C-alpha positions in Angstrom: 125.7 115.8 102.6 122.1 115.8 103.6 123.0 113.5 106.5 125.7 116.0 107.6 123.3 118.9 107.2 120.7 117.2 109.4 122.9 118.2 112.3 123.9 121.7 111.3 122.7 125.2 111.9 119.8 127.3 110.4 121.1 130.2 108.4 120.0 133.7 109.3 116.3 133.8 108.5 116.8 131.5 105.5 118.7 134.2 103.6 120.2 131.7 101.1 116.8 130.1 100.2 115.1 131.7 97.2 111.5 132.8 97.6 110.5 130.4 94.7 111.1 127.5 97.1 108.2 124.9 97.3 109.2 123.3 100.6 111.5 124.2 103.4 112.4 122.0 106.4 114.3 123.3 109.3 115.9 121.2 112.0 116.9 122.9 115.3 119.9 120.6 116.2 121.0 122.5 119.3 117.5 122.4 120.8 117.1 118.7 120.0 120.5 117.8 121.4 119.8 119.7 124.6 116.6 117.6 125.1 118.5 114.4 124.6 121.4 115.4 126.9 119.0 116.3 129.6 117.9 112.7 129.7 121.5 111.5 129.5 121.5 110.7 125.7 124.3 112.5 123.9 124.8 112.1 120.1 128.1 110.2 120.9 126.2 107.7 123.1 123.6 107.2 120.3 126.4 106.6 117.8 128.1 104.2 120.2 124.8 102.3 120.8 124.2 101.8 117.1 127.8 100.7 116.5 127.5 98.1 119.3 124.6 96.7 117.5 126.1 96.6 114.0 129.6 97.8 113.4 129.2 97.4 109.6 126.3 99.9 109.5 127.4 102.4 106.9 125.0 105.1 108.2 126.6 104.8 111.7 130.1 105.2 110.2 129.0 108.2 108.2 127.4 109.9 111.2 130.6 109.3 113.2 132.6 110.9 110.4 130.4 113.9 110.5 131.8 114.7 114.0 135.2 115.4 112.5 134.0 117.0 109.3 134.1 120.7 110.4 130.3 121.0 110.3 128.8 122.8 113.2 126.8 120.0 114.9 125.4 122.4 117.4 123.7 124.4 114.8 120.6 123.8 112.6 119.9 123.3 108.9 117.4 124.3 106.2 116.7 121.7 103.5 114.6 123.2 100.6 113.0 122.0 97.4 113.0 124.6 94.6 111.1 124.1 91.3 112.6 125.1 87.9 111.5 125.1 84.3 109.7 122.2 82.7 109.4 120.2 85.8 113.0 120.5 86.7 114.3 121.8 90.0 116.7 121.1 92.8 117.0 120.2 96.4 119.3 122.4 98.5 120.7 122.1 102.0 122.1 125.1 103.9 124.3 124.3 106.9 126.7 126.2 109.2 130.4 125.7 109.2 132.7 126.0 112.2 136.1 124.9 110.6 136.5 125.6 106.9 139.9 124.0 106.6 138.7 120.8 108.3 135.6 120.6 106.0 137.7 121.2 102.9 140.0 118.3 103.9 137.0 116.2 104.6 135.6 116.8 101.1 138.9 116.0 99.4 139.3 112.8 101.3 135.8 111.6 100.5 135.7 112.7 96.8 139.4 112.3 95.8 138.9 115.5 93.8 140.4 119.0 94.0 138.3 121.9 95.4 137.5 124.8 92.9 137.8 128.4 94.0 134.8 130.7 93.3 134.3 134.4 93.8 134.3 134.3 97.6 133.5 130.7 98.2 134.9 127.3 97.3 133.0 124.4 95.7 133.1 120.8 94.5 131.0 119.9 91.5 129.9 116.4 90.5 127.6 115.3 87.7 124.8 114.7 90.3 125.3 117.7 92.7 127.6 120.6 93.9 128.7 121.6 97.3 129.8 125.2 98.0 131.2 126.7 101.2 132.8 129.7 102.7 134.0 130.4 106.2 130.6 130.2 107.7 128.2 128.5 105.5 127.8 125.3 103.5 125.3 125.0 100.6 124.7 121.8 98.7 122.5 121.7 95.5 121.1 118.5 94.0 119.3 118.9 90.7 116.0 116.8 90.5 113.4 116.1 87.9 110.2 114.5 89.5 109.8 112.3 86.3 113.3 111.1 86.3 114.5 110.4 89.8 118.0 108.6 90.0 118.5 105.2 91.5 121.9 104.4 93.0 123.8 102.6 95.7 122.1 103.5 99.0 124.8 101.8 101.1 127.2 104.8 101.0 125.6 108.2 101.8 128.7 110.0 100.5 128.6 108.2 97.1 127.8 111.4 95.3 131.3 112.8 96.3 133.2 110.2 94.4 132.9 108.1 91.2 129.5 106.4 90.9 127.7 104.5 88.2 124.3 105.8 89.4 122.8 107.7 86.5 122.4 111.5 86.9 119.0 113.1 86.8 118.6 113.9 83.1 117.3 117.4 83.2 116.3 118.8 79.7 118.3 121.9 80.5 121.3 121.4 82.8 121.9 124.5 85.0 125.5 125.6 85.7 125.8 124.5 89.3 128.7 127.0 90.0 126.5 129.9 88.9 123.5 128.5 91.0 125.7 128.3 94.0 127.0 131.8 93.4 123.4 133.1 93.2 122.4 131.3 96.4 125.4 132.7 98.3 124.5 136.3 97.2 120.8 136.3 97.3 119.3 139.8 97.9 116.9 140.2 100.8 113.8 140.6 98.6 114.8 137.4 96.6 114.8 135.1 99.6 112.1 133.2 101.5 113.0 135.1 104.5 111.0 138.1 103.0 107.7 136.1 103.1 105.4 136.8 106.1 104.4 133.3 106.6 108.0 132.2 106.8 108.8 134.9 109.3 105.8 133.8 111.4 106.9 130.2 111.7 110.5 131.3 112.8 108.9 132.7 116.0 107.6 129.3 116.9 111.1 128.1 117.8 110.1 124.5 117.2 112.5 121.5 117.1 111.5 120.9 113.5 110.0 123.7 111.2 108.0 123.1 108.1 107.0 125.7 105.4 105.3 125.1 102.1 104.2 127.3 99.2 101.1 125.7 97.5 101.7 127.8 94.5 105.3 126.6 94.0 104.4 123.0 94.8 102.1 123.2 91.7 105.0 124.6 89.7 106.5 121.2 89.9 103.7 119.9 87.7 105.7 119.1 84.4 104.5 119.6 80.8 102.1 122.0 79.2 98.5 120.8 79.3 96.1 121.6 76.5 92.4 121.9 76.1 90.2 121.4 79.1 93.2 120.3 81.2 94.8 123.7 80.4 91.7 125.5 81.6 91.6 123.5 84.8 95.3 124.0 85.3 94.9 127.7 84.9 92.1 127.9 87.4 93.8 125.7 89.9 96.5 128.3 90.0 93.9 130.7 91.3 93.5 128.4 94.4 97.2 128.1 95.1 98.3 131.7 94.5 99.5 133.1 97.7 98.6 130.0 99.8 101.1 128.7 102.3 101.2 126.0 105.0 103.5 126.1 108.0 104.1 123.8 111.0 106.3 123.6 114.0 107.0 120.3 115.8 107.8 120.3 119.5 109.1 117.3 121.4 107.8 117.8 124.9 107.4 115.6 128.0 104.7 113.1 127.3 103.7 114.4 123.9 104.7 115.6 120.4 102.9 118.7 119.6 102.5 120.2 116.1 101.3 123.8 115.7 100.3 124.4 112.0 98.9 127.3 110.2 97.1 127.5 106.8 97.4 130.8 105.0 94.6 130.9 102.4 95.2 132.5 98.9 93.1 135.5 97.9 90.4 133.6 96.1 89.9 130.9 98.8 90.0 133.6 101.5 87.0 135.3 100.0 85.1 131.9 99.7 85.9 131.2 103.4 84.6 134.6 104.4 81.5 134.1 102.4 80.8 130.7 104.2 82.3 131.0 107.7 82.8 127.7 109.5 80.9 127.1 112.7 81.9 125.2 115.8 81.4 121.5 115.9 78.2 120.1 117.4 79.2 118.3 120.6 75.8 116.8 121.1 76.5 114.5 118.1 79.3 113.1 120.2 77.7 113.3 123.7 74.8 111.1 122.8 77.0 108.2 121.7 76.3 105.3 124.3 79.8 104.0 125.1 82.5 104.1 127.7 85.1 102.7 125.3 85.4 105.1 122.4 88.2 104.3 119.9 88.0 107.6 118.1 85.9 110.3 116.5 85.9 113.0 113.9 83.7 116.0 114.3 83.5 118.7 111.5 81.2 121.7 110.7 81.5 123.6 107.5 79.1 124.9 104.8 79.1 122.5 101.8 78.3 125.4 99.5 82.0 126.3 99.9 82.8 123.3 97.8 80.5 124.5 95.1 82.3 127.9 94.9 85.7 126.1 94.7 84.4 123.9 91.9 83.1 126.9 90.0 86.5 128.6 90.5 88.3 125.8 88.9 85.7 125.3 86.2 84.5 121.9 87.2 81.0 122.7 88.3 79.7 121.9 84.8 81.1 118.5 84.9 79.6 117.9 88.3 76.2 119.0 87.1 76.5 116.7 84.0 77.1 113.8 86.3 74.2 114.6 88.7 71.7 115.3 85.8 71.1 111.6 85.4 69.8 111.4 89.0 67.5 114.5 88.3 69.4 116.8 90.7 71.8 119.6 90.5 75.1 120.5 92.3 73.3 123.4 94.0 70.5 121.0 95.3 73.1 118.6 96.8 75.2 121.3 98.5 72.1 123.1 100.0 70.6 119.8 101.2 73.3 119.0 103.7 75.0 121.3 106.3 78.4 119.7 106.4 77.8 119.2 110.2 79.2 115.7 110.5 80.2 113.2 113.1 81.9 109.9 112.8 82.4 107.8 116.0 83.9 104.4 116.6 84.1 102.3 119.8 84.5 98.8 121.4 87.2 97.7 119.1 87.9 93.9 119.3 89.6 91.2 117.2 87.4 88.1 117.1 88.4 84.5 116.3 85.8 83.2 113.7 85.7 80.0 111.5 87.4 80.5 108.2 85.1 81.1 105.2 87.0 78.4 103.3 87.2 75.7 106.0 85.2 75.9 109.2 87.6 73.6 111.0 90.2 76.5 110.9 90.0 79.7 112.8 90.8 83.2 111.5 90.8 86.6 113.1 88.4 89.4 112.2 88.5 93.0 113.6 85.2 94.3 114.8 84.0 97.8 116.0 80.8 99.7 116.6 80.4 102.9 114.8 78.0 105.7 113.9 78.0 108.2 111.1 75.7 111.3 111.6 75.2 114.1 109.0 72.8 117.0 109.5 70.3 118.0 106.8 70.4 121.7 105.7 67.8 123.0 103.4 64.7 120.6 103.8 63.3 121.5 100.4 66.5 120.7 98.6 66.7 117.5 100.7 63.2 116.4 99.8 64.0 117.1 96.1 67.0 114.8 96.3 65.1 112.0 98.1 62.2 112.2 95.5 64.6 112.2 92.4 63.8 109.4 89.9 67.1 107.5 90.5 67.0 107.8 94.3 63.2 107.5 95.2 63.0 103.8 94.4 65.8 103.1 96.8 63.7 104.1 99.8 60.3 103.7 101.3 58.9 106.7 103.2 57.1 106.0 106.5 56.0 109.1 108.2 59.0 111.3 108.5 61.6 108.6 107.9 63.0 107.1 104.7 63.8 103.4 105.0 65.9 101.3 102.6 63.7 99.4 100.2 66.2 96.5 100.1 67.1 94.5 103.2 70.8 95.3 104.2 71.1 91.8 105.8 72.0 93.2 109.3 75.4 94.5 108.1 74.5 98.1 108.8 71.6 100.1 110.1 70.3 103.2 108.2 67.8 105.9 109.4 67.2 108.9 107.2 64.8 111.8 108.1 64.5 115.4 106.9 66.7 116.4 109.9 69.7 114.0 109.6 71.2 111.0 108.0 72.4 108.1 110.2 74.4 105.1 109.4 75.4 102.6 112.2 77.1 99.3 112.7 74.0 97.8 114.1 70.3 98.7 114.8 70.7 98.4 118.7 73.4 101.0 118.7 71.4 103.3 116.4 68.4 103.2 118.6 70.4 103.9 121.8 72.1 106.8 120.0 68.9 108.4 118.6 67.2 108.1 122.1 70.2 109.9 123.7 69.5 108.3 127.2 73.1 107.0 127.6 75.9 109.4 127.3 79.5 109.0 126.1 82.3 108.7 128.6 85.7 109.9 127.3 89.2 109.9 128.7 90.1 112.9 130.8 90.7 116.1 128.8 89.5 114.7 125.4 86.1 116.5 125.4 87.6 119.8 126.4 90.1 119.6 123.5 87.2 118.9 121.0 85.0 121.9 122.0 85.1 125.2 120.2 86.7 124.0 117.0 85.5 123.6 113.4 87.4 120.2 113.2 88.1 117.8 116.1 89.7 114.5 115.8 90.5 111.8 118.5 92.0 108.4 118.1 93.1 106.1 120.9 96.3 104.3 119.9 96.3 102.5 123.2 92.8 101.0 122.8 93.7 99.7 119.3 97.0 98.2 120.1 95.9 96.7 123.5 93.1 94.8 121.7 95.4 93.2 119.1 95.8 89.5 120.0 99.4 88.4 120.7 99.3 85.9 117.9 98.4 88.6 115.4 101.4 90.7 116.5 103.7 87.7 116.1 106.3 89.4 118.4 107.9 88.3 121.6 106.1 89.5 124.8 108.9 91.9 125.7 108.7 93.6 122.2 104.9 93.6 122.2 104.9 95.2 125.7 107.3 98.0 124.5 105.0 98.7 121.6 101.8 98.7 123.8 103.5 100.9 126.4 104.6 103.6 124.1 101.6 105.7 122.7 98.3 106.8 124.3 96.3 108.8 121.7 96.2 111.4 119.0 94.2 114.6 118.9 93.7 117.3 116.2 91.9 120.5 116.7 91.3 123.2 114.0 90.2 126.7 115.0 87.8 128.9 113.0 89.3 130.9 110.1 90.3 134.3 111.4 90.3 136.2 108.1 93.9 135.6 107.4 94.8 132.1 108.4 93.5 129.0 110.1 95.4 127.3 113.0 95.5 123.7 114.0 97.1 121.8 116.9 97.9 118.1 116.6 99.1 116.3 119.7 100.4 112.7 119.8 100.3 111.7 123.5 102.6 109.1 125.1 101.9 106.9 128.0 105.0 108.1 129.9 104.2 111.7 130.7 107.3 112.4 132.7 110.0 111.9 130.0 110.7 113.8 126.8 109.1 112.1 123.8 112.3 112.4 121.6 114.2 110.4 124.3 111.4 107.9 124.4 111.4 107.5 120.6 115.3 107.2 120.7 115.1 104.4 123.3 112.2 102.7 121.6 114.0 102.8 118.2 117.1 101.4 119.7 115.2 98.4 121.3 113.4 97.7 118.0 116.7 97.9 116.1 118.2 95.5 118.5 115.2 93.1 118.1 115.5 93.4 114.3 119.2 92.4 114.4 118.5 89.5 116.8 115.6 88.2 114.6 117.8 88.7 111.5 120.6 86.5 113.0 118.0 83.9 114.1 116.6 83.7 110.5 120.0 83.5 108.9 121.0 80.7 111.3 117.7 78.8 110.6 118.1 79.3 106.8 121.8 78.1 107.0 120.7 74.9 108.8 118.1 74.3 106.1 120.6 74.8 103.4 123.2 72.5 105.1 120.6 69.8 105.6 119.4 70.0 102.1 122.9 69.8 100.8 123.6 66.7 102.9 120.5 65.0 101.6 121.5 65.8 98.1 125.0 64.5 98.7 123.7 61.3 100.2 121.3 60.7 97.3 124.0 61.2 94.8 126.4 58.9 96.6 123.8 56.0 97.0 123.9 53.3 94.4 121.1 53.4 92.0 119.1 50.2 91.6 119.3 48.7 88.0 
């Protein structure tokens, strides 16, 4: 039923999903199909392509059956996970129905069972699940217990409709599924997730895929009743999660997949974030990196004292101070000493062929990259206290304004520590060039502008990584390797400052082909990879069969040969 629901329609503002849901996933089937059809890829053609590759594929057959099931394939679906008592809960799927009679016939055929009439809906109940439907809507419920997930035959996606030997999820208290369905079909407006502001906001995105999560309800899946210190921590963690939500909308666009996400802070965290506002990233930490071949970077800027307030809120600051006491410092010293203004940059990725450590006559491959880690010092007095602490001071020798490691690092890494910043680098030459700042970084077009003005900026070049992997390492035919290398360009993440209510982020996965919708590119790529997989599978089976035949022949000859006395 989840497979069927993946091509069905979003119910009106999620009115059948309770507000106690932990996760909700929405799939805009109509929008997705329109993007495929624009490029000449209909659902029928995708099904046919899969069947041509493997006519025995059960998934393909199931999807084909879905076309004649009565489900509205031009609509969307919500799939939700809802917690219950003592770690129990259920997954539910809400779909739109266009032909009730056809769907009822479909259920009877697949389950070999009679349909039961409810108050104003019909349903089919199984030991593992229940499916209810009326003239417009389908709701499927599947009880789950995170500690006792069932294992069954995955070859038939409709197995739950008929007799099956797969054990049911053994919930301590089994809910009456018919009553549960009745409640979901008749949820009041203030009982549904549609009444929550963050859920309303994400509906306005009109993404191809929507995601909504309640941190508070996710924590409700935590089974058992902790005691002692664990109970205290659990109670305090609830303060962090209360009223906190995460939403995201995924868009398949030409040349990129874009994800717009929003974090809604709970009351306690909101106050902490207001107390320590995050500042924009320091671009000079990136600009001074001397390379034209940057593989990736992460820039972040936040006040570390924020972490101290969070630890206090959950009652863990005492434990942190106990651990730091041996070093002669406190948590407050540590958090004041550093600003949280951090940069990690990598470049010049290669895979080198080097002699094996076990046998120098053999060659092995070893990845290599240049990198720099840069962290700014905050309060200099707190920093000096840390560097002069009894456990830390013997590890360094102070020369002027710089602390140098007392022990030789063997050329594996370069370290430079002053009362202004801490630097780690892959080698001394790179560190010197970076600190001098004479050579500036050169990034791909548009990367720098995306990084500016954020509190978190991430960039990773998939293209530079994949293109530098040797063909012998990929162990793939040239045609397949070229398809992989020709797909993705890079990944970027940008997080804006907290606005007092929420914090927005944008993630973009950029493709090399900028003129075609990425959903179509993924569909074509997946089809090619699936074809290669089937071809390779047949080759392996043929090779194994020959080996078995040859071995059997040898064995037969050996048995038949006369044995010398």
